[in-house]
Backbone as CSV, one residue per row, in Angstrom:
resi,resn,N_x,N_y,N_z,CA_x,CA_y,CA_z,C_x,C_y,C_z
1,MET,-74.693,66.924,75.136,-73.502,68.051,74.142,-73.009,69.345,74.816
2,GLY,-71.957,69.670,74.322,-71.336,70.604,75.177,-71.249,71.484,74.206
3,TYR,-71.454,73.357,74.775,-71.116,74.103,73.380,-70.245,75.401,74.465
4,TYR,-69.336,75.417,73.650,-67.981,76.132,74.288,-67.478,77.446,73.224
5,ASN,-67.199,78.805,73.488,-67.380,79.718,72.868,-66.376,81.190,73.736
6,GLY,-65.558,81.709,73.004,-64.719,82.167,73.459,-63.406,82.728,72.669
7,THR,-62.566,83.960,72.883,-61.578,84.685,72.178,-60.388,83.719,72.226
8,ALA,-59.397,83.514,70.889,-58.169,82.569,71.332,-57.005,83.983,70.945
9,ASN,-56.026,83.876,71.029,-55.331,85.321,70.558,-53.934,84.587,70.437
10,ASP,-53.915,83.885,70.241,-52.880,83.048,69.083,-53.249,81.241,69.286
11,MET,-52.555,80.735,68.085,-53.057,79.251,67.729,-52.687,78.141,69.029
12,THR,-51.820,78.122,69.908,-51.739,77.725,70.913,-53.112,77.768,72.320
13,ALA,-53.199,78.857,72.319,-54.755,79.259,72.885,-55.801,78.558,72.334
14,LEU,-55.603,78.551,70.689,-57.036,77.515,69.910,-56.605,76.399,70.283
15,ARG,-55.703,76.003,70.580,-55.774,74.223,70.769,-55.758,73.904,72.130
16,GLN,-55.711,74.451,72.983,-55.938,74.112,74.166,-57.658,74.852,74.279
17,ALA,-57.995,75.446,73.753,-59.479,75.458,74.133,-60.288,74.721,73.357
18,LEU,-59.761,73.758,72.264,-60.347,72.399,71.988,-60.122,71.571,73.054
19,ILE,-59.240,71.284,73.147,-58.631,70.390,73.945,-59.646,70.123,75.543
20,ASP,-59.185,71.955,75.924,-60.839,71.756,77.313,-61.964,70.847,77.092
21,ALA,-62.479,71.519,75.391,-64.067,71.459,75.413,-63.825,69.942,75.460
22,CYS,-63.370,69.463,75.039,-63.605,67.836,74.362,-63.305,66.998,76.139
23,GLY,-62.363,67.693,76.799,-61.905,67.478,78.091,-63.162,67.060,78.923
24,LEU,-64.173,68.495,78.786,-65.232,68.357,79.714,-66.094,67.581,79.240
25,GLU,-66.028,66.735,78.145,-67.293,66.503,77.428,-66.365,64.676,77.123
26,ASP,-65.821,64.320,78.227,-65.253,62.902,78.714,-64.357,61.817,77.704
27,TRP,-63.574,63.132,76.954,-62.273,62.740,75.957,-61.319,62.764,76.694
28,SER,-60.178,62.192,76.540,-58.885,61.684,77.312,-58.209,62.339,76.456
29,TRP,-57.253,62.918,77.210,-55.772,63.581,76.513,-54.580,63.092,76.966
30,SER,-53.805,62.813,76.415,-52.663,62.487,76.540,-51.364,63.497,76.019
31,GLY,-51.067,63.981,77.043,-49.488,65.297,76.838,-48.994,64.919,75.911
32,THR,-48.435,63.199,76.215,-47.002,62.657,75.741,-47.076,62.532,74.508
33,THR,-48.017,62.593,74.262,-48.565,62.026,72.296,-48.992,63.386,72.209
34,GLU,-49.655,64.262,72.694,-50.803,65.035,71.864,-51.791,64.485,71.266
35,VAL,-52.753,63.689,71.958,-53.464,62.762,71.519,-55.051,62.767,71.929
36,LEU,-55.621,63.290,71.604,-57.463,63.584,72.085,-57.797,61.871,71.649
37,SER,-58.397,61.193,72.579,-58.979,59.624,72.433,-60.641,59.068,72.768
38,LYS,-61.315,58.735,72.274,-62.941,58.603,72.948,-63.209,57.416,72.352
39,SER,-63.712,56.205,73.114,-64.660,55.312,72.170,-63.423,54.746,70.942
40,GLY,-62.596,54.328,71.032,-61.718,53.610,69.767,-61.286,54.970,68.737
41,ILE,-61.588,56.288,69.044,-60.756,57.308,68.138,-59.952,57.846,68.640
42,PHE,-59.071,58.251,67.978,-57.639,59.130,68.277,-57.213,60.398,67.144
43,LEU,-56.866,61.057,68.538,-56.547,62.069,67.299,-55.304,63.424,67.847
44,ARG,-54.631,63.249,67.117,-53.687,63.816,67.384,-53.243,65.669,66.763
45,VAL,-52.965,66.767,67.868,-53.330,67.813,67.928,-52.406,68.439,68.456
46,ARG,-52.187,68.866,67.513,-50.840,70.214,67.859,-50.506,71.376,66.553
47,VAL,-49.432,72.291,67.148,-49.175,73.305,66.340,-48.293,73.179,65.450
48,ALA,-48.007,73.356,64.382,-46.974,73.722,63.387,-47.091,74.337,62.336
49,SER,-46.096,75.059,62.325,-46.201,76.214,61.290,-47.051,76.942,61.084
50,GLY,-47.395,77.409,62.350,-48.216,78.294,62.247,-50.002,77.725,62.064
51,ASN,-50.326,76.529,62.504,-51.524,75.619,61.868,-51.547,75.238,62.766
52,LEU,-52.636,74.920,63.071,-53.947,73.814,64.271,-53.685,72.570,63.574
53,GLU,-52.813,71.913,63.334,-52.808,70.478,63.051,-53.400,69.934,63.502
54,LEU,-54.593,68.727,62.791,-55.330,67.646,63.915,-54.532,66.265,62.319
55,LEU,-54.173,64.607,63.175,-53.802,63.675,62.541,-54.657,62.705,62.898
56,ALA,-55.615,62.226,61.959,-56.110,61.034,62.760,-55.578,59.924,63.001
57,ARG,-55.821,59.012,63.825,-55.229,57.436,63.650,-56.286,56.428,64.201
58,THR,-55.760,54.961,64.228,-56.080,54.414,64.549,-56.027,53.725,66.283
59,SER,-54.568,54.475,66.624,-54.393,53.599,67.839,-53.307,55.482,68.538
60,GLU,-53.176,54.889,69.533,-52.797,56.504,70.081,-51.167,57.024,69.550
61,THR,-50.845,56.087,69.203,-48.991,55.872,68.746,-49.080,55.656,66.976
62,GLY,-49.843,54.869,66.506,-50.251,54.284,65.213,-51.048,54.437,64.378
63,GLY,-50.993,53.679,62.941,-52.168,54.215,62.226,-52.579,55.131,61.626
64,ASP,-51.431,55.997,61.350,-52.248,57.185,60.840,-52.638,57.849,59.494
65,ALA,-53.985,58.529,59.698,-54.562,58.771,58.326,-52.920,59.159,57.220
66,PRO,-53.232,59.155,55.785,-52.215,59.370,55.066,-51.768,61.050,55.264
67,GLY,-52.780,61.714,55.490,-52.024,62.846,55.825,-52.939,63.968,56.877
68,VAL,-52.215,64.874,56.965,-52.839,65.942,58.207,-54.266,67.110,57.880
69,VAL,-54.959,67.218,58.726,-56.271,68.340,58.100,-55.526,69.573,59.056
70,ARG,-56.027,70.773,58.294,-55.291,71.806,59.411,-56.581,73.472,59.485
71,ILE,-56.525,73.875,59.775,-56.509,75.538,60.168,-55.257,75.981,60.453
72,GLY,-55.434,77.280,59.506,-54.391,78.456,59.642,-54.566,79.168,58.224
73,PRO,-53.332,79.639,57.857,-53.105,81.086,57.146,-53.429,80.390,56.100
74,VAL,-53.585,80.920,54.729,-54.577,80.894,53.346,-53.451,81.749,53.011
75,GLY,-53.497,82.070,51.576,-53.491,83.303,50.399,-52.551,82.744,49.255
76,GLY,-51.683,84.179,48.384,-51.548,83.629,47.388,-52.156,84.679,46.121
77,ASN,-52.168,84.512,44.813,-52.244,85.355,44.006,-53.802,86.227,43.987
78,VAL,-54.612,85.493,44.542,-56.001,86.510,44.675,-55.816,87.117,45.999
79,VAL,-56.226,87.546,46.567,-56.720,88.367,47.239,-57.624,87.937,49.047
80,LEU,-57.147,87.232,49.857,-57.374,86.610,50.836,-57.499,87.354,51.756
81,PRO,-58.358,87.372,52.741,-58.172,88.260,54.083,-56.926,87.287,55.321
82,ALA,-55.905,88.496,55.939,-55.074,87.759,56.837,-55.757,87.117,57.973
83,PHE,-54.827,85.660,57.732,-55.343,84.775,58.827,-54.947,85.537,60.389
84,ALA,-55.854,86.377,61.110,-55.534,87.101,62.308,-55.991,86.906,63.460
85,PHE,-54.934,87.197,64.882,-55.589,87.234,65.974,-55.486,88.529,66.235
86,PRO,-56.924,88.907,67.304,-57.351,87.156,68.066,-58.739,87.112,67.264
87,MET,-59.426,86.054,67.483,-60.422,85.366,66.794,-61.295,84.746,67.563
88,ALA,-62.252,84.494,67.577,-63.994,84.352,67.848,-63.867,82.561,67.517
89,TYR,-64.074,81.813,68.707,-64.088,80.199,68.850,-65.175,79.783,69.048
90,GLU,-66.044,78.637,68.226,-67.410,77.961,69.273,-66.739,76.912,68.424
91,VAL,-66.873,75.662,70.322,-66.758,74.718,70.192,-68.211,73.705,70.000
92,PHE,-68.349,72.453,69.322,-69.697,71.996,69.444,-69.580,70.715,69.962
93,VAL,-69.538,70.127,71.184,-69.126,68.792,71.048,-70.397,68.072,71.682
94,PHE,-70.527,66.602,70.815,-71.330,65.403,70.562,-70.570,64.921,71.184
95,ALA,-71.190,63.743,71.450,-70.732,61.785,72.095,-69.939,61.556,71.272
96,ALA,-70.032,61.828,69.999,-68.970,60.974,68.481,-69.217,62.376,67.765
97,GLU,-69.418,63.188,68.195,-68.687,64.415,67.438,-68.587,65.579,67.686
98,VAL,-67.570,66.219,66.882,-66.945,67.639,67.314,-66.769,68.228,66.210
99,TYR,-66.689,69.612,66.086,-66.948,70.820,65.471,-66.113,71.987,66.234
100,LEU,-65.467,72.449,65.774,-64.359,73.461,65.890,-64.927,74.983,64.766
101,ILE,-65.206,76.121,65.062,-65.519,76.681,63.963,-64.406,77.989,64.666
102,VAL,-63.370,78.750,63.733,-62.928,79.761,64.167,-63.400,81.148,62.996
103,ASN,-63.944,82.087,63.832,-64.016,83.140,62.903,-63.211,84.993,62.948
104,TYR,-62.623,85.196,61.876,-61.388,86.202,61.772,-61.330,86.894,60.581
105,SER,-61.008,88.368,61.135,-60.988,89.495,60.065,-62.499,89.484,59.835
106,VAL,-63.148,90.478,60.093,-64.742,89.889,59.806,-65.551,88.969,60.089
107,ASP,-65.090,88.737,58.451,-66.070,88.058,57.858,-65.598,86.291,57.406
108,CYS,-64.493,85.728,57.495,-63.646,84.812,57.561,-63.779,83.579,58.497
109,TYR,-64.018,82.070,57.663,-64.778,81.165,59.072,-63.476,79.864,58.427
110,GLN,-62.811,79.605,59.475,-62.278,78.254,58.899,-63.087,76.976,60.230
111,TRP,-62.965,76.237,59.996,-63.457,74.823,60.610,-62.112,73.814,60.658
112,CYS,-62.912,72.792,62.151,-62.461,71.326,61.687,-63.394,70.768,62.605
113,ALA,-63.161,69.259,62.090,-64.564,68.221,62.594,-64.184,66.882,62.678
114,PHE,-64.546,66.247,63.828,-64.284,64.119,64.118,-65.047,64.253,64.739
115,GLY,-65.326,63.007,64.125,-65.861,61.872,64.713,-66.008,60.312,64.679
116,LYS,-67.111,59.644,64.477,-67.276,58.228,64.346,-68.311,58.187,63.926
117,SER,-68.380,57.733,62.613,-69.344,56.987,61.416,-70.273,56.204,62.440
118,THR,-71.684,56.545,62.338,-72.570,55.817,62.874,-73.384,54.600,62.060
119,VAL,-72.142,54.698,60.698,-73.107,53.770,59.483,-72.794,52.261,60.068
120,SER,-73.611,51.247,60.063,-73.296,49.777,60.753,-72.516,49.036,59.297
121,GLY,-72.163,47.954,59.916,-70.877,47.094,58.699,-69.658,48.350,58.179
122,VAL,-69.015,48.839,58.910,-67.977,49.499,58.539,-66.915,48.415,59.685
123,PRO,-65.838,48.166,58.520,-65.169,46.947,58.918,-63.640,47.799,59.964
124,GLY,-63.349,49.204,59.645,-62.312,50.344,60.498,-62.709,50.377,61.277
125,THR,-62.257,51.508,61.992,-62.757,51.658,63.186,-64.021,53.184,63.200
126,GLY,-63.979,53.469,61.734,-65.557,54.200,61.506,-64.671,55.742,61.754
127,MET,-63.655,56.133,62.209,-63.091,57.544,62.382,-63.275,58.346,61.029
128,TRP,-63.956,59.480,61.523,-63.426,60.824,60.358,-62.979,62.060,60.818
129,ILE,-62.669,62.277,59.799,-61.914,64.116,60.097,-61.743,64.634,59.122
130,GLY,-62.120,65.868,59.443,-61.762,67.075,57.951,-61.441,68.262,59.159
131,ALA,-60.888,69.326,57.814,-60.914,70.811,58.215,-61.054,71.571,57.182
132,SER,-60.728,72.951,57.351,-60.858,73.760,56.249,-59.587,73.913,55.137
133,LYS,-57.812,73.186,55.702,-57.313,73.007,54.841,-57.039,71.359,55.004
134,GLY,-55.766,70.956,53.573,-55.550,70.029,53.554,-53.983,69.919,54.608
135,GLY,-53.058,68.963,54.219,-52.045,68.987,54.990,-50.592,69.438,53.807
136,GLY,-51.001,69.802,52.714,-49.612,70.311,52.290,-49.470,71.484,51.992
137,SER,-48.512,72.450,51.489,-48.024,73.594,51.391,-48.189,74.567,50.579
138,TYR,-49.334,74.212,50.045,-50.286,75.009,48.954,-50.380,76.406,49.508
139,ASN,-51.185,75.954,50.799,-51.712,77.189,51.996,-52.936,78.395,50.640
140,GLY,-53.821,77.346,49.948,-54.594,77.971,48.442,-54.370,79.141,48.230
141,THR,-52.763,78.572,47.237,-52.296,79.733,46.776,-52.973,80.583,45.466
142,ASN,-54.213,79.708,44.703,-54.855,79.926,44.034,-55.964,80.113,44.382
143,GLY,-56.194,80.368,45.685,-57.646,81.015,46.089,-58.266,79.305,46.172
144,VAL,-59.904,79.523,46.721,-61.356,78.601,46.979,-61.479,78.234,45.153
145,SER,-61.472,76.907,45.316,-62.151,76.222,44.088,-63.587,75.725,44.604
146,MET,-64.168,75.915,44.370,-65.739,74.932,44.475,-66.590,75.219,43.820
147,THR,-67.893,74.294,43.337,-68.914,74.707,42.728,-70.019,73.817,43.661
148,ALA,-71.239,73.779,43.554,-72.565,72.510,43.371,-72.099,71.446,43.215
149,THR,-71.231,71.162,42.570,-71.255,70.171,41.679,-69.562,69.266,41.854
150,GLN,-68.755,70.047,41.947,-67.473,69.921,42.115,-66.427,70.484,43.346
151,GLY,-65.830,70.261,43.770,-64.886,70.755,45.144,-63.604,69.969,44.416
152,ALA,-62.790,70.822,43.341,-61.391,70.290,42.850,-60.467,70.993,43.030
153,HIS,-59.410,69.776,43.990,-58.038,70.535,44.070,-57.629,70.411,43.088
154,ALA,-57.729,71.648,42.532,-56.125,71.378,41.244,-55.822,72.957,41.239
155,SER,-54.351,72.859,40.351,-53.683,74.320,40.395,-53.710,75.080,42.493
156,PHE,-52.901,74.052,42.830,-52.857,75.017,44.205,-54.091,75.648,45.164
157,ASP,-55.304,75.534,44.422,-56.153,76.153,45.268,-56.885,75.103,46.616
158,PHE,-57.510,75.669,47.012,-58.370,74.808,48.176,-60.110,74.268,48.243
159,CYS,-60.836,73.591,48.778,-62.151,74.065,48.970,-62.034,73.237,50.536
160,PRO,-62.739,74.697,51.407,-62.831,74.320,52.469,-64.304,73.995,52.929
161,ALA,-63.967,72.778,51.867,-65.627,71.821,52.579,-65.840,70.823,53.202
162,LEU,-66.773,70.243,54.259,-66.569,68.567,54.197,-66.679,67.652,53.754
163,SER,-65.979,67.123,53.371,-66.460,65.654,52.158,-67.343,66.167,51.018
164,TRP,-66.697,67.535,50.730,-67.056,68.195,49.610,-65.882,67.606,48.133
165,ALA,-64.919,67.801,48.647,-63.914,67.362,47.347,-64.494,65.930,46.287
166,THR,-64.351,66.161,44.883,-64.273,64.888,44.277,-62.979,65.191,43.304
167,VAL,-61.889,65.450,43.740,-61.163,65.370,43.249,-59.680,65.498,44.190
168,VAL,-58.946,64.711,44.590,-58.389,64.841,45.496,-56.549,64.537,44.854
169,ASP,-55.377,64.085,45.309,-54.062,63.884,44.847,-53.718,63.147,46.497
170,ASN,-53.376,62.232,45.669,-53.046,60.882,46.511,-51.208,60.770,46.247
171,ASN,-51.064,61.926,45.730,-49.438,61.979,45.686,-48.759,62.821,47.026
172,SER,-49.297,63.524,46.791,-48.258,64.428,47.731,-49.265,64.930,49.015
173,TYR,-50.621,64.842,48.830,-51.418,64.918,50.143,-52.181,65.851,50.160
174,ARG,-51.527,67.017,49.319,-51.466,68.277,49.310,-53.398,68.889,49.718
175,ASP,-53.825,68.120,49.058,-55.526,68.369,48.645,-56.484,67.927,49.712
176,ASN,-55.895,66.629,50.391,-57.134,65.949,50.938,-57.170,67.123,52.334
177,ASN,-58.382,67.171,52.537,-59.250,68.057,53.304,-60.248,67.092,54.816
178,PHE,-60.243,65.418,53.812,-61.036,65.031,54.671,-60.524,63.172,54.685
179,TRP,-60.945,62.763,55.349,-60.727,61.392,55.490,-61.357,60.298,56.505
180,LEU,-61.286,59.670,56.272,-62.634,58.664,56.653,-61.848,57.044,57.148
181,HIS,-62.233,56.213,58.185,-61.156,54.750,57.986,-62.258,54.445,57.957
182,SER,-62.590,53.636,56.466,-63.516,53.048,56.825,-63.146,51.356,56.673
183,ASP,-61.629,51.088,56.351,-61.419,49.888,55.354,-61.819,49.003,54.816
184,LEU,-62.824,49.803,54.044,-63.510,48.432,53.233,-62.420,48.188,51.779
185,ASP,-62.863,46.810,51.866,-61.324,46.293,50.676,-59.877,46.651,51.116
186,SER,-59.866,46.520,52.103,-59.032,46.807,52.708,-58.022,48.114,52.673
187,LYS,-58.739,48.880,52.554,-58.242,50.417,51.846,-57.836,51.160,52.742
188,GLY,-58.226,51.103,54.101,-57.612,52.004,55.079,-58.881,53.288,55.008
189,TRP,-57.683,54.361,55.054,-58.900,55.816,54.998,-58.872,56.294,53.968
190,TRP,-58.371,55.899,52.867,-59.049,55.957,51.143,-60.253,55.948,51.112
191,LEU,-60.837,56.901,50.205,-62.059,57.095,50.029,-62.494,56.431,48.561
192,ALA,-61.637,56.390,47.776,-61.667,55.706,46.690,-60.785,54.437,46.255
193,GLN,-60.718,53.830,45.168,-60.319,52.892,44.793,-59.545,52.980,43.672
194,THR,-59.948,53.726,42.873,-59.555,54.227,41.590,-57.853,55.045,42.105
195,PHE,-57.492,54.961,40.792,-56.174,55.952,41.140,-55.602,55.658,39.713
196,ASN,-55.209,57.303,39.461,-54.812,57.554,38.076,-53.182,57.596,38.124
197,SER,-52.919,57.025,37.834,-50.903,57.208,37.941,-49.980,58.248,37.341
198,THR,-51.429,58.690,35.887,-50.391,59.661,35.356,-50.621,61.189,35.899
199,THR,-51.900,61.268,36.442,-52.134,62.459,37.458,-52.079,62.224,38.961
200,SER,-51.688,61.280,39.394,-51.790,60.998,40.757,-52.935,61.788,41.289
201,THR,-54.117,61.199,41.123,-55.439,61.868,41.629,-56.484,60.380,41.380
202,SER,-57.195,60.478,42.560,-58.389,59.755,42.504,-59.837,61.055,42.691
203,SER,-60.659,60.238,42.324,-61.828,60.855,42.083,-62.832,60.171,43.073
204,PRO,-62.969,61.023,44.091,-64.459,60.360,45.261,-65.320,60.533,44.988
205,ILE,-66.580,60.449,45.969,-67.811,60.834,45.252,-68.191,62.225,45.474
206,GLY,-67.629,62.558,46.914,-67.870,64.320,46.966,-69.343,64.644,47.730
207,ILE,-69.241,65.281,47.021,-70.718,66.651,47.127,-71.518,65.901,45.862
208,ALA,-70.968,64.937,44.765,-71.515,64.337,43.853,-73.115,64.135,43.872
209,ALA,-73.186,63.336,44.667,-74.180,62.619,45.408,-75.517,63.830,46.021
210,ALA,-75.134,65.186,46.333,-76.151,65.627,47.071,-76.090,67.063,45.863
211,ALA,-75.130,66.883,44.942,-75.528,68.164,44.187,-76.545,68.560,43.487
212,PRO,-77.397,67.929,43.236,-78.387,68.675,42.268,-79.210,68.954,42.972
213,LEU,-79.441,68.606,44.764,-80.340,69.336,46.216,-79.229,70.563,46.280
214,ILE,-78.160,70.374,46.223,-77.575,71.557,46.750,-77.703,72.733,45.857
215,GLY,-77.657,72.392,44.342,-78.022,73.217,43.324,-79.391,74.136,43.365
216,LEU,-80.404,73.840,44.099,-81.585,74.006,43.892,-82.189,74.874,45.080
217,LEU,-81.505,74.845,45.731,-81.134,76.146,47.362,-81.141,77.387,47.123
218,PRO,-81.799,78.355,47.368,-83.101,78.069,48.471,-84.021,77.692,48.172
219,ASN,-84.812,77.468,48.832,-87.018,77.256,48.362,-86.881,78.482,47.639
220,GLY,-87.486,78.230,46.474,-87.692,79.653,45.402,-89.186,79.941,46.109
221,TRP,-89.680,79.269,46.772,-90.827,79.629,47.459,-91.290,80.497,48.167
222,ASN,-90.334,79.891,49.487,-90.478,80.853,51.005,-88.793,80.918,51.143
223,SER,-87.804,81.105,50.242,-86.409,81.593,50.464,-85.549,80.939,51.475
224,GLU,-86.619,79.769,51.992,-85.650,79.124,52.752,-84.211,78.242,52.688
225,ALA,-83.542,77.553,53.129,-82.375,76.413,52.583,-82.984,75.255,53.714
226,VAL,-82.962,74.131,52.720,-83.053,73.158,53.315,-81.804,72.715,53.960
227,LEU,-82.135,71.820,55.011,-80.647,71.004,55.466,-80.786,69.996,54.675
228,LEU,-79.539,69.804,54.415,-79.212,67.898,53.493,-78.181,67.310,54.489
229,PRO,-78.164,66.141,54.300,-77.399,65.647,55.304,-75.782,65.272,54.670
230,ILE,-74.744,65.295,55.157,-73.640,65.244,54.770,-73.679,63.997,55.319
231,ARG,-72.542,63.294,53.772,-72.709,61.678,53.939,-71.165,61.828,53.181
232,ALA,-70.974,60.706,53.426,-69.186,60.332,53.024,-69.296,59.034,52.183
233,TRP,-69.102,58.557,51.000,-69.205,57.317,50.216,-67.829,56.724,49.692
234,MET,-68.069,55.599,50.019,-66.205,54.697,49.417,-66.611,54.145,47.990
235,ILE,-65.831,54.826,47.140,-65.928,53.799,45.801,-65.521,52.169,45.947
236,ARG,-66.355,52.138,45.062,-65.597,50.074,45.575,-65.157,49.488,44.067
237,SER,-64.870,48.613,43.562,-64.915,47.624,42.089,-66.324,47.921,42.059
238,SER,-65.666,46.974,40.322,-67.101,47.288,39.753,-68.513,48.163,39.692
239,ASN,-67.577,49.345,40.166,-68.606,50.697,39.737,-69.599,50.892,41.009
240,LYS,-69.368,49.856,41.674,-70.196,49.900,43.384,-69.502,51.053,44.387
241,ILE,-70.641,51.562,45.412,-70.464,52.518,46.484,-71.182,51.802,47.518
242,SER,-70.024,52.559,48.769,-70.745,52.239,50.030,-70.610,53.663,50.746
243,LEU,-71.618,53.294,51.242,-72.230,54.756,52.327,-71.458,54.358,53.951
244,THR,-70.295,55.354,54.348,-69.373,54.725,55.046,-69.621,55.941,55.972
245,ALA,-70.292,57.342,56.193,-70.453,58.193,57.663,-72.151,58.613,57.157
246,ASP,-72.232,59.398,57.773,-74.118,59.562,57.866,-73.857,60.902,59.370
247,LEU,-73.151,61.874,58.955,-73.358,62.790,60.082,-74.557,63.246,61.194
248,GLU,-74.337,63.018,62.686,-75.654,62.954,63.237,-76.432,64.694,63.077
249,HIS,-74.707,65.577,63.513,-75.213,67.103,63.878,-74.480,67.845,62.714
250,ALA,-74.375,67.884,61.781,-73.810,69.003,61.043,-75.289,68.626,59.736
251,ARG,-75.684,70.072,58.861,-76.102,69.564,57.867,-75.261,70.532,56.258
252,TYR,-75.674,70.135,55.448,-75.215,70.966,54.126,-76.670,72.156,54.231
253,THR,-75.940,73.253,53.563,-77.302,74.011,52.956,-76.690,75.543,52.288
254,ARG,-77.729,76.120,52.274,-77.281,77.279,51.399,-77.224,78.308,52.529
255,VAL,-76.221,79.533,52.592,-76.510,80.955,53.254,-76.851,82.432,52.602
256,ASP,-77.388,82.109,51.244,-78.162,82.985,50.878,-78.756,84.358,51.464
257,ASN,-80.096,83.742,52.205,-80.592,84.350,53.686,-80.558,84.770,54.595
258,TYR,-79.221,83.949,55.000,-78.841,83.902,56.595,-77.330,84.405,56.874
259,ALA,-77.370,85.060,57.737,-76.058,85.816,58.611,-75.542,84.347,58.817
260,PRO,-73.987,84.723,58.417,-73.164,84.185,59.352,-73.373,84.036,60.969
261,GLY,-73.808,82.422,61.235,-74.073,82.372,62.961,-74.889,82.453,63.576
262,GLU,-76.155,82.557,62.359,-77.690,83.047,62.949,-78.562,81.819,63.008
263,ILE,-78.958,81.748,64.312,-80.038,80.247,64.741,-81.284,80.412,64.374
264,ILE,-81.246,79.252,63.556,-82.524,78.961,63.057,-83.204,77.771,63.167
265,THR,-84.434,77.508,63.885,-84.965,76.850,64.449,-85.986,75.734,63.631
266,ILE,-86.049,74.339,63.453,-86.745,73.639,62.360,-87.270,72.749,63.585
267,GLY,-88.631,72.559,63.387,-89.076,71.476,64.809,-88.838,71.862,65.943
268,SER,-88.257,71.128,66.579,-87.759,71.122,68.224,-86.696,71.285,68.146
269,ASP,-85.650,71.151,66.869,-83.952,71.623,66.571,-83.339,72.981,66.285
270,ARG,-82.466,73.374,66.723,-81.715,74.828,66.897,-80.987,74.206,65.600
271,TRP,-80.535,75.177,65.107,-79.171,74.756,63.787,-78.213,76.459,64.139
272,LYS,-77.094,76.454,63.904,-76.633,77.801,63.973,-75.429,77.360,62.494
273,VAL,-75.852,78.476,61.646,-75.414,78.722,60.247,-74.031,78.987,60.271
274,PHE,-73.197,78.757,59.590,-72.074,79.135,58.875,-71.930,79.278,57.072
275,PRO,-70.628,80.001,56.810,-70.525,79.614,55.271,-68.783,78.456,55.253
276,TRP,-68.996,78.037,54.577,-67.431,76.949,54.565,-66.303,77.940,54.603
277,TYR,-66.254,79.443,53.993,-65.370,80.368,54.324,-65.800,81.688,54.680
278,ARG,-66.063,82.044,53.268,-66.200,83.681,53.310,-68.022,83.658,52.286
279,LYS,-69.192,84.046,53.090,-70.532,84.242,52.226,-70.126,85.659,50.837
280,ASN,-70.624,84.955,50.117,-70.864,85.986,48.860,-71.885,85.929,47.842
281,THR,-72.242,86.942,48.016,-74.318,86.418,47.535,-73.537,86.855,45.983
282,ALA,-73.079,87.815,45.764,-72.712,88.156,44.185,-72.232,86.873,43.043
283,SER,-71.297,86.450,43.667,-70.855,84.682,42.626,-71.206,84.216,43.276
284,ARG,-72.882,83.505,44.284,-73.251,82.816,44.737,-72.946,81.610,44.715
285,ASN,-72.410,81.202,43.481,-72.301,79.775,42.932,-70.622,79.206,42.619
286,GLY,-70.111,80.240,43.550,-68.513,79.905,43.607,-67.571,79.956,42.149
287,GLY,-66.965,78.438,42.206,-66.137,78.715,40.710,-64.742,78.004,41.312
288,VAL,-63.722,78.738,40.512,-62.628,78.621,40.881,-61.375,79.651,41.240
289,GLY,-60.542,79.768,41.818,-59.611,80.791,42.297,-60.069,82.330,42.833
290,LEU,-61.078,81.865,43.559,-62.000,82.875,44.189,-61.557,82.902,45.358
291,SER,-61.825,83.916,46.461,-61.498,84.794,47.567,-62.909,84.392,48.600
292,HIS,-63.979,83.406,48.320,-65.033,83.620,48.989,-65.485,81.644,48.649
293,THR,-66.861,81.359,49.025,-67.355,79.984,49.125,-68.699,80.379,48.456
294,GLY,-68.871,81.745,47.473,-70.612,82.007,47.519,-71.439,81.774,48.799
295,THR,-72.617,80.988,48.103,-73.303,80.989,49.373,-73.151,79.130,49.697
296,PHE,-72.270,78.480,49.258,-72.433,77.485,50.346,-71.643,77.487,51.789
297,GLY,-72.723,76.514,52.441,-72.404,77.028,53.779,-72.913,75.709,54.592
298,TRP,-72.782,75.513,55.940,-73.340,74.189,56.532,-74.210,74.732,58.062
299,ALA,-74.544,73.834,58.177,-75.410,74.607,59.778,-75.301,73.196,60.907
300,ILE,-74.978,73.589,62.063,-74.575,72.818,63.379,-75.296,72.753,63.863
301,ARG,-75.986,71.325,64.617,-76.753,71.293,65.502,-76.217,72.434,67.126
302,TYR,-77.324,73.575,67.436,-76.916,74.312,68.906,-77.789,74.109,69.678
303,GLU,-77.020,73.771,70.883,-77.543,73.605,72.212,-76.915,74.458,73.030
304,GLY,-76.903,75.741,72.666,-76.207,77.125,73.763,-76.960,77.339,74.104
305,PRO,-76.929,78.262,74.787,-77.753,79.441,75.372,-78.513,80.531,74.490
C-alpha cells in the first residue's frame, strides 16, 4: 500500500498527484489516451470545465461507463463554501483500490475512488468507480441530499457518498456518481434493471441494505462508531439481488465523535476517518438541500506514518 499527501495549487496539479501516486504503485499511464490502467481496469483522467473528471472504461479506448464522475465546484441556492485552491490532498493506493481525498475551505472534503471488485462470479471487468459528484451540469444547485436511508438525487441536489444513492437519473446521468461493470444479465455498468420511463430514473439498492445499522451509530454504550462494509448490489429480475462489490479498504461510519482526518485503531488496523462532505453535528441525520452531510462519513485503511 502507498500513502501520499501534499498540496495542489490547481486542478492540473491535483490530477498529476493522482497519476504520480498510482504510477509508483504499478499502475500504467498513457499520455495519449489519458488513461490509467492496471489488471484489466481502465480509467480516463482529465481536467474538464474546472473539474477533475474520471471515466471508467473496459479497455483503453472504449467500453465507457454511461457517465463520468468528478471532483469540482458545487454551489447554488444554499450557501456552499467555495471550491478553492490551494487544497490538501491524500492518496491511498492499494493493490486493487485507490482513494483520493481533498480538503479545502477549512472543513470541506471531496473524494474520488476506483478499483476492482473481489466478488467472485461477476462476469464483467468488476471495475467500480465513484466520486463526490456525478457527470451532469447541476453542480449541487440545491445542495446536499442524503439521509441514513436514502441518497436521493432530486431537484438538482447531490449525494457525495460512495454507492449511497437509492435513486439515480438514467436519462441525463446528472446524478450518477457511482458505476460498476458487473455485466450481470448483460446490463454492463447499470446498477439496476428497473427503469421508469416516465421519470427517467432507476432505483438501485444503494445505502438501503446498510440503513438499519447506519441509523444506530454511534454506539450508545461507548460512543464509538462501528465500521460497516461498503458494498454494492445489482437489482435483477424477479426481485432478486446480487452482490457485485465488497470494498476491502474502506468502510461506512458516523463521525459524531471523530475529527475529520482522525486516525483510529481497531485491532491491528488503523483507519483514517473523513466526512463525506462537511461534518455537522447539529443536524447529524442529514436531509435535503443542505450545506453539509451531517455526521455521515467513512474510514479508509491507513498505513501511513
